[in-house]
PASEBA-1860 file (N, C-alpha, C; in nm, 3 decimals):
! residues 171
1> MKLFHSPR> 8.860/9.835/12.772/8.818/9.778/12.646/8.757/9.641/12.671 ~ 8.649/9.613/12.602/8.583/9.484/12.616/8.664/9.376/12.545 ~ 8.661/9.257/12.602/8.726/9.144/12.537/8.622/9.070/12.455 ~ 8.659/9.037/12.333/8.569/8.968/12.243/8.627/8.831/12.212 ~ 8.539/8.737/12.187/8.586/8.610/12.134/8.635/8.640/11.994 ~ 8.760/8.620/11.971/8.817/8.657/11.843/8.815/8.540/11.747 ~ 8.745/8.558/11.634/8.752/8.452/11.534/8.895/8.439/11.485 ~ 8.924/8.327/11.433/9.059/8.304/11.380/9.083/8.397/11.263
9> IEPFLAKI> 9.205/8.441/11.249/9.243/8.534/11.144/9.272/8.462/11.012 ~ 9.298/8.332/11.018/9.338/8.256/10.900/9.237/8.264/10.784 ~ 9.105/8.257/10.811/9.012/8.267/10.697/9.023/8.401/10.623 ~ 9.057/8.506/10.695/9.073/8.636/10.631/9.203/8.641/10.552 ~ 9.309/8.586/10.609/9.437/8.580/10.538/9.425/8.499/10.409 ~ 9.341/8.397/10.412/9.322/8.311/10.294/9.260/8.387/10.177 ~ 9.197/8.501/10.203/9.134/8.581/10.097/9.234/8.673/10.027 ~ 9.358/8.674/10.074/9.463/8.762/10.021/9.553/8.682/9.929
17> DNRRLREI> 9.591/8.741/9.816/9.685/8.677/9.723/9.820/8.663/9.796 ~ 9.847/8.542/9.841/9.965/8.516/9.924/10.095/8.544/9.850 ~ 10.101/8.513/9.721/10.222/8.537/9.643/10.252/8.687/9.638 ~ 10.152/8.768/9.607/10.172/8.914/9.603/10.207/8.969/9.740 ~ 10.143/8.918/9.845/10.175/8.964/9.980/10.320/8.933/10.014 ~ 10.367/8.812/9.985/10.506/8.777/10.013/10.603/8.867/9.938 ~ 10.570/8.902/9.814/10.656/8.994/9.736/10.665/9.130/9.806 ~ 10.551/9.180/9.849/10.548/9.308/9.920/10.630/9.298/10.048
25> QRRYAGSS> 10.609/9.193/10.125/10.681/9.177/10.252/10.831/9.164/10.229 ~ 10.871/9.095/10.123/11.013/9.081/10.092/11.076/9.218/10.064 ~ 11.005/9.302/9.991/11.058/9.435/9.957/11.076/9.523/10.081 ~ 10.993/9.504/10.183/10.999/9.591/10.301/11.074/9.527/10.418 ~ 11.117/9.404/10.405/11.191/9.337/10.513/11.319/9.415/10.539 ~ 11.341/9.449/10.665/11.463/9.520/10.703/11.465/9.667/10.665 ~ 11.355/9.718/10.613/11.349/9.859/10.574/11.346/9.947/10.698 ~ 11.410/10.064/10.688/11.406/10.159/10.799/11.288/10.255/10.787
33> DRYAKYAD> 11.210/10.243/10.680/11.091/10.326/10.662/10.997/10.302/10.779 ~ 10.949/10.410/10.842/10.863/10.394/10.960/10.731/10.325/10.927 ~ 10.693/10.321/10.800/10.569/10.256/10.760/10.589/10.108/10.726 ~ 10.713/10.061/10.721/10.742/9.922/10.684/10.675/9.822/10.779 ~ 10.648/9.865/10.903/10.585/9.776/11.001/10.449/9.726/10.952 ~ 10.384/9.800/10.862/10.252/9.761/10.814/10.257/9.645/10.715 ~ 10.376/9.603/10.676/10.388/9.485/10.590/10.352/9.358/10.668 ~ 10.351/9.366/10.800/10.311/9.252/10.884/10.157/9.248/10.888
41> VEHWLKIN> 10.099/9.205/10.778/9.955/9.209/10.758/9.880/9.130/10.866 ~ 9.929/9.013/10.900/9.860/8.932/11.001/9.848/9.008/11.133 ~ 9.954/9.071/11.176/9.954/9.148/11.301/9.847/9.258/11.297 ~ 9.842/9.334/11.188/9.750/9.448/11.180/9.606/9.404/11.161 ~ 9.585/9.289/11.097/9.449/9.236/11.089/9.401/9.193/11.228 ~ 9.491/9.134/11.307/9.455/9.095/11.444/9.420/9.217/11.529 ~ 9.484/9.328/11.506/9.453/9.451/11.580/9.318/9.507/11.538 ~ 9.284/9.493/11.411/9.161/9.552/11.359/9.038/9.465/11.373
49> LPRVQELK> 9.053/9.336/11.389/8.936/9.249/11.404/8.852/9.284/11.527 ~ 8.911/9.314/11.642/8.829/9.358/11.756/8.753/9.489/11.729 ~ 8.808/9.575/11.647/8.737/9.698/11.610/8.611/9.665/11.531 ~ 8.624/9.572/11.438/8.509/9.527/11.359/8.403/9.467/11.451 ~ 8.447/9.387/11.547/8.355/9.323/11.640/8.288/9.423/11.733 ~ 8.367/9.518/11.784/8.311/9.616/11.877/8.200/9.698/11.810 ~ 8.217/9.724/11.682/8.115/9.797/11.606/8.004/9.705/11.553 ~ 8.015/9.577/11.589/7.916/9.475/11.551/7.903/9.458/11.399
57> LDRSPLKQ> 8.010/9.488/11.328/8.007/9.475/11.183/8.011/9.330/11.137 ~ 8.047/9.242/11.227/8.048/9.099/11.196/7.909/9.037/11.205 ~ 7.810/9.115/11.250/7.675/9.061/11.266/7.566/9.167/11.245 ~ 7.596/9.270/11.169/7.498/9.377/11.149/7.451/9.377/11.003 ~ 7.339/9.446/10.980/7.298/9.466/10.840/7.411/9.539/10.766 ~ 7.413/9.523/10.636/7.519/9.583/10.556/7.516/9.735/10.567 ~ 7.635/9.791/10.576/7.650/9.935/10.595/7.742/9.993/10.488 ~ 7.725/10.123/10.465/7.818/10.203/10.387/7.916/10.262/10.487
65> ILDLGCGA> 8.046/10.231/10.473/8.147/10.272/10.570/8.251/10.360/10.504 ~ 8.282/10.473/10.568/8.392/10.560/10.528/8.495/10.557/10.639 ~ 8.620/10.527/10.605/8.727/10.526/10.704/8.824/10.639/10.670 ~ 8.829/10.740/10.758/8.918/10.854/10.740/9.058/10.817/10.786 ~ 9.157/10.848/10.705/9.295/10.810/10.739/9.309/10.660/10.737 ~ 9.259/10.596/10.632/9.249/10.449/10.626/9.383/10.378/10.619 ~ 9.491/10.451/10.592/9.623/10.387/10.585/9.625/10.275/10.483 ~ 9.670/10.158/10.526/9.680/10.043/10.436/9.548/9.968/10.421
73> GFFLFLAK> 9.446/10.006/10.496/9.313/9.950/10.476/9.279/9.824/10.553 ~ 9.350/9.795/10.661/9.324/9.671/10.736/9.181/9.664/10.788 ~ 9.132/9.771/10.850/8.995/9.772/10.902/8.894/9.755/10.789 ~ 8.914/9.829/10.681/8.820/9.821/10.569/8.821/9.683/10.504 ~ 8.938/9.622/10.493/8.946/9.488/10.436/8.860/9.391/10.517 ~ 8.870/9.397/10.648/8.790/9.308/10.732/8.641/9.339/10.722 ~ 8.605/9.467/10.726/8.464/9.504/10.714/8.407/9.455/10.581 ~ 8.487/9.464/10.476/8.445/9.419/10.343/8.417/9.268/10.344
81> QFGHQCLG> 8.493/9.193/10.423/8.473/9.047/10.429/8.337/9.012/10.487 ~ 8.279/9.104/10.563/8.145/9.082/10.620/8.037/9.144/10.532 ~ 8.073/9.186/10.410/7.976/9.232/10.313/7.951/9.381/10.308 ~ 8.018/9.458/10.391/7.995/9.602/10.395/8.060/9.670/10.273 ~ 7.999/9.781/10.231/8.054/9.863/10.124/8.149/9.964/10.187 ~ 8.274/9.960/10.147/8.377/10.037/10.217/8.449/10.134/10.125 ~ 8.481/10.250/10.181/8.560/10.351/10.111/8.658/10.410/10.211 ~ 8.782/10.424/10.168/8.884/10.487/10.251/8.921/10.624/10.198
89> LDVGDFLL> 8.968/10.707/10.287/9.023/10.838/10.250/9.159/10.849/10.316 ~ 9.261/10.875/10.236/9.395/10.896/10.292/9.479/10.969/10.189 ~ 9.600/11.005/10.230/9.685/11.090/10.147/9.743/11.019/10.026 ~ 9.766/10.889/10.033/9.824/10.818/9.919/9.972/10.843/9.901 ~ 10.040/10.897/10.004/10.182/10.931/9.994/10.275/10.813/10.021 ~ 10.224/10.704/10.072/10.310/10.595/10.119/10.290/10.472/10.032 ~ 10.397/10.435/9.963/10.394/10.326/9.865/10.339/10.197/9.925 ~ 10.382/10.160/10.044/10.335/10.035/10.104/10.184/10.039/10.124
97> SNELIELF> 10.131/10.148/10.176/9.986/10.160/10.194/9.914/10.148/10.061 ~ 9.967/10.212/9.958/9.906/10.204/9.825/9.904/10.060/9.775 ~ 10.014/9.989/9.795/10.023/9.850/9.750/9.924/9.760/9.825 ~ 9.910/9.783/9.956/9.818/9.700/10.034/9.672/9.731/10.000 ~ 9.640/9.858/9.979/9.504/9.895/9.938/9.469/9.819/9.809 ~ 9.561/9.817/9.716/9.538/9.745/9.589/9.527/9.595/9.613 ~ 9.617/9.540/9.693/9.615/9.397/9.724/9.481/9.356/9.786 ~ 9.429/9.439/9.875/9.302/9.409/9.943/9.180/9.437/9.856
105> GLERVTGR> 9.201/9.499/9.740/9.089/9.528/9.651/8.995/9.634/9.706 ~ 9.051/9.734/9.772/8.970/9.838/9.836/8.958/9.962/9.749 ~ 8.851/10.034/9.772/8.829/10.163/9.707/8.879/10.271/9.803 ~ 8.960/10.363/9.747/9.014/10.471/9.829/9.016/10.600/9.748 ~ 8.982/10.708/9.814/8.996/10.842/9.757/9.120/10.903/9.822 ~ 9.206/10.962/9.741/9.323/11.026/9.800/9.295/11.174/9.819 ~ 9.335/11.221/9.934/9.316/11.361/9.969/9.358/11.385/10.112 ~ 9.369/11.511/10.147/9.408/11.551/10.282/9.289/11.609/10.356
113> IRAFQPLP> 9.283/11.580/10.482/9.182/11.640/10.569/9.243/11.767/10.626 ~ 9.173/11.876/10.608/9.222/12.005/10.656/9.117/12.067/10.747 ~ 9.164/12.134/10.850/9.074/12.196/10.946/8.975/12.288/10.877 ~ 8.849/12.271/10.911/8.738/12.355/10.864/8.720/12.355/10.713 ~ 8.773/12.254/10.647/8.752/12.237/10.503/8.664/12.115/10.483 ~ 8.565/12.125/10.393/8.478/12.008/10.373/8.554/11.891/10.313 ~ 8.507/11.773/10.346/8.561/11.653/10.283/8.515/11.651/10.138 ~ 8.579/11.570/10.054/8.534/11.560/9.915/8.390/11.510/9.909
121> DFGRKFDL> 8.323/11.535/9.798/8.190/11.480/9.776/8.209/11.337/9.727 ~ 8.172/11.242/9.809/8.192/11.102/9.775/8.078/11.045/9.691 ~ 7.972/11.125/9.671/7.861/11.081/9.589/7.769/10.982/9.657 ~ 7.784/10.966/9.786/7.697/10.877/9.862/7.703/10.914/10.009 ~ 7.606/10.863/10.083/7.601/10.885/10.228/7.656/10.761/10.297 ~ 7.699/10.778/10.421/7.759/10.669/10.496/7.681/10.642/10.624 ~ 7.671/10.515/10.658/7.607/10.473/10.783/7.705/10.483/10.899 ~ 7.834/10.471/10.867/7.937/10.469/10.970/8.061/10.538/10.915
129> ITAFSAAF> 8.116/10.630/10.994/8.243/10.695/10.960/8.339/10.666/11.073 ~ 8.455/10.611/11.037/8.556/10.575/11.136/8.686/10.647/11.106 ~ 8.772/10.653/11.206/8.907/10.708/11.191/8.990/10.648/11.305 ~ 9.059/10.539/11.277/9.138/10.471/11.380/9.283/10.516/11.376 ~ 9.334/10.554/11.491/9.476/10.592/11.506/9.518/10.695/11.403 ~ 9.428/10.783/11.367/9.461/10.888/11.270/9.548/10.992/11.337 ~ 9.671/11.002/11.293/9.764/11.100/11.349/9.768/11.225/11.264 ~ 9.698/11.225/11.153/9.695/11.338/11.061/9.836/11.383/11.028
137> NRSEDESK> 9.924/11.284/11.013/10.062/11.305/10.970/10.134/11.412/11.051 ~ 10.109/11.411/11.182/10.176/11.507/11.269/10.326/11.479/11.267 ~ 10.405/11.579/11.297/10.549/11.561/11.291/10.595/11.484/11.414 ~ 10.709/11.420/11.402/10.762/11.336/11.508/10.797/11.413/11.634 ~ 10.824/11.543/11.623/10.865/11.618/11.740/10.746/11.667/11.823 ~ 10.625/11.642/11.774/10.509/11.677/11.856/10.492/11.574/11.967 ~ 10.407/11.607/12.063/10.383/11.513/12.172/10.323/11.384/12.116 ~ 10.331/11.281/12.192/10.281/11.151/12.148/10.132/11.133/12.180
145> RYFPEEVR> 10.064/11.242/12.218/9.920/11.234/12.242/9.849/11.201/12.111 ~ 9.728/11.149/12.123/9.652/11.113/12.004/9.612/11.235/11.924 ~ 9.583/11.344/11.993/9.550/11.468/11.925/9.571/11.582/12.024 ~ 9.593/11.702/11.972/9.617/11.817/12.061/9.494/11.849/12.146 ~ 9.517/11.919/12.256/9.409/11.958/12.348/9.297/12.033/12.277 ~ 9.334/12.123/12.184/9.229/12.200/12.115/9.140/12.111/12.029 ~ 9.195/12.002/11.976/9.113/11.908/11.899/9.021/11.832/11.995 ~ 9.075/11.792/12.110/8.993/11.725/12.212/8.876/11.815/12.253
153> DFFLKRGA> 8.906/11.944/12.279/8.801/12.039/12.317/8.699/12.057/12.205 ~ 8.745/12.060/12.082/8.657/12.071/11.966/8.556/11.955/11.966 ~ 8.606/11.833/11.986/8.519/11.716/11.990/8.419/11.725/12.105 ~ 8.468/11.759/12.224/8.381/11.766/12.341/8.270/11.870/12.325 ~ 8.302/11.986/12.269/8.201/12.090/12.249/8.092/12.048/12.151 ~ 8.121/11.947/12.071/8.024/11.900/11.974/7.955/11.771/12.018 ~ 7.967/11.742/12.148/7.895/11.629/12.205/7.962/11.494/12.197 ~ 8.090/11.492/12.167/8.161/11.365/12.157/8.192/11.309/12.295
161> RVDGERVS> 8.209/11.182/12.300/8.262/11.114/12.418/8.407/11.084/12.387 ~ 8.500/11.127/12.470/8.643/11.108/12.446/8.699/11.019/12.556 ~ 8.760/10.909/12.515/8.820/10.814/12.609/8.953/10.771/12.550 ~ 9.063/10.837/12.593/9.194/10.808/12.536/9.195/10.845/12.389 ~ 9.224/10.747/12.305/9.225/10.773/12.160/9.086/10.761/12.099 ~ 8.990/10.712/12.176/8.856/10.684/12.125/8.767/10.807/12.138 ~ 8.714/10.851/12.025/8.620/10.961/12.018/8.496/10.908/11.949 ~ 8.381/10.919/12.013/8.260/10.868/11.948/8.148/10.969/11.958
169> FRS> 8.073/10.972/11.850/7.952/11.056/11.839/7.835/10.963/11.816 ~ 7.727/10.991/11.876/7.604/10.914/11.851/7.511/10.997/11.766 ~ 7.444/10.932/11.672/7.352/11.006/11.585/7.221/11.031/11.656
END
């Protein structure tokens, strides 16, 4: 992975309603819910800022972005700060993710991605479609691989480049 000069995260944190964020964090402090870790917004923004930079979204013309499995919306929140039009798609089953999506002021469509089923009609085209760390809600007893071998083969047969968890297609 390339190393990027990372801008400070504080200007992005300053765009978030700190009072509401603290309320959310207080509710999830000490929770055993496996999704409670996402209440540490600063940590997850720091993880997602290099993704924004690697895709040059911090210095590119404005794009329409769709993020599949957007979770709590950390990547989309950052992309939005650079002026991009962002839409997330996720299941909407997790209260914390729903609260953070609202806190970040993001647009999200709720739905499930199913094999060989078309995605919803979003009413627009996208310049960039992303899916970071999408586990597709696999069960805990499955292997810890990013995706099963048959999914990897599916991507490769369609011209993807697969490097660990990273799958990329060029238009």
